C-alpha positions in Angstrom: 1.3 32.4 -36.3 0.3 31.8 -39.9 1.6 34.5 -42.3 -1.0 35.6 -44.8 1.3 38.2 -46.3 5.0 38.8 -46.5 6.9 40.5 -43.6 7.2 43.6 -45.7 5.0 44.2 -48.7 6.8 44.3 -52.1 6.9 47.8 -53.5 4.1 48.1 -56.1 2.1 45.2 -54.7 -1.7 45.2 -55.2 -2.6 47.2 -52.1 -6.3 47.0 -52.7 -6.2 43.2 -52.7 -3.9 43.3 -49.7 -6.4 45.4 -47.8 -9.4 43.4 -48.9 -7.7 40.2 -47.7 -7.0 41.8 -44.3 -10.7 42.9 -44.0 -11.8 39.4 -45.0 -9.5 37.9 -42.4 -10.9 40.3 -39.8 -14.5 39.2 -40.7 -13.5 35.6 -40.3 -11.8 36.1 -37.0 -14.8 38.1 -35.6 -17.3 35.5 -36.9 -15.2 32.6 -35.4 -15.0 34.4 -32.0 -18.7 35.5 -32.1 -17.5 39.2 -32.0 -19.3 42.0 -33.8 -17.3 43.6 -36.6 -19.2 46.9 -36.4 -19.0 49.6 -39.1 -16.7 51.8 -37.0 -14.4 48.9 -36.2 -14.3 48.1 -39.9 -13.6 51.8 -40.8 -10.8 52.1 -38.2 -9.2 48.9 -39.6 -9.6 50.2 -43.1 -7.9 53.5 -42.1 -5.0 51.5 -40.7 -4.8 49.5 -43.9 -4.5 52.6 -46.0 -0.7 52.1 -45.8 1.7 49.6 -44.2 2.9 52.2 -41.7 1.7 52.6 -38.2 -0.8 55.5 -37.6 -1.4 57.4 -34.4 -5.0 57.6 -33.1 -5.4 61.1 -34.4 -4.0 60.1 -37.8 -6.7 57.4 -37.9 -9.3 60.1 -37.1 -7.9 62.3 -40.0 -8.0 59.3 -42.3 -11.6 58.6 -41.3 -12.6 62.3 -41.7 -11.9 62.1 -45.4 -15.0 59.9 -45.9 -17.3 60.4 -43.0 -18.0 62.9 -40.2 -15.0 63.2 -37.8 -15.4 60.5 -35.1 -14.8 61.3 -31.4 -11.4 60.2 -30.2 -13.0 57.9 -27.6 -14.9 56.1 -30.4 -11.7 55.4 -32.3 -9.9 54.3 -29.1 -12.7 51.9 -28.3 -12.5 50.4 -31.8 -8.7 50.2 -31.5 -9.0 48.4 -28.1 -11.4 45.9 -29.7 -9.1 45.3 -32.7 -6.1 44.9 -30.5 -8.0 42.5 -28.3 -8.8 40.3 -31.3 -5.2 40.4 -32.7 -6.2 42.5 -35.7 -4.1 45.5 -34.8 -0.9 45.9 -32.8 0.3 48.9 -30.9 3.8 50.0 -31.8 4.9 51.3 -28.4 8.0 53.3 -29.6 5.8 55.2 -32.1 2.6 55.4 -29.9 0.9 54.2 -33.1 -1.2 51.3 -34.4 -0.6 48.8 -37.1 -3.1 46.6 -38.9 -2.3 42.9 -38.7 -3.2 40.2 -41.2 -1.7 37.3 -39.3 -3.8 34.7 -37.6 -3.0 35.1 -33.9 -4.5 36.6 -30.8 -3.4 39.4 -28.5 -1.2 37.1 -26.4 1.0 35.9 -29.3 4.5 37.2 -29.0 5.8 39.0 -32.1 8.7 41.3 -32.9 8.2 44.4 -35.0 10.8 45.3 -37.6 10.6 49.0 -38.1 12.2 50.4 -41.3 13.8 53.8 -40.5 13.8 54.8 -44.2 10.3 54.0 -45.5 8.5 53.7 -42.2 7.0 50.3 -42.9 6.7 47.8 -40.1 7.0 44.1 -40.5 6.1 41.5 -37.9 7.8 38.2 -37.2 7.1 35.4 -34.6 9.2 36.0 -31.4 7.9 33.6 -28.8 11.3 32.1 -28.1 12.9 35.6 -27.8 10.1 36.8 -25.5 10.3 33.6 -23.4 14.1 34.1 -23.0 13.5 37.7 -21.9 10.8 36.6 -19.5 13.0 33.9 -18.0 15.9 36.3 -17.6 13.6 38.8 -15.8 12.2 36.1 -13.5 15.7 35.1 -12.4 16.0 38.5 -10.8 12.7 38.1 -9.0 10.9 40.3 -11.4 7.5 39.2 -12.7 7.1 40.4 -16.3 3.6 41.4 -17.5 4.2 42.6 -21.1 7.1 42.1 -23.5 7.4 44.2 -26.6 10.2 43.7 -29.0 10.8 46.4 -31.6 13.8 46.4 -33.8 14.7 49.4 -36.0 16.8 49.2 -39.1 16.4 49.1 -42.9 14.1 46.7 -44.7 15.4 44.7 -47.7 13.4 46.8 -50.2 15.1 50.0 -49.0 18.5 48.3 -48.9 18.0 47.2 -52.5 16.6 50.5 -53.8 18.8 52.3 -56.4 
């Protein structure tokens, strides 16, 4: 996983540039994979990029409704499925929400999500060794793991250092 941005954005960072880089990254990924980055897929990703917090599907719809006719939920869910399948969005299981991703990996990459309980931001770090250890432990019991999601809640460095 190649990080194109820090784990947690610095407060006061240039969010417009941050979002533009993520859109550019998505365009490159889709072009490289011969996938269509349709207008609705772009708009859903832009809605998720409106903050560094995970959004539920209906929050995405509300964000989109600010600048276009309200899309049908199935349209948003289809766009989310595409974005997840191309590693451009992650589903945060514990929040039943979605998070834009600016890292260069596909849907099979193992990551851990660091969820700040104070500001709501979510960071992502590589976790393939942790996930492999969990899968190995599960297999020793005769269990065949299918999906491993690691979510860690706590307080980000920015909130810890806030006055």
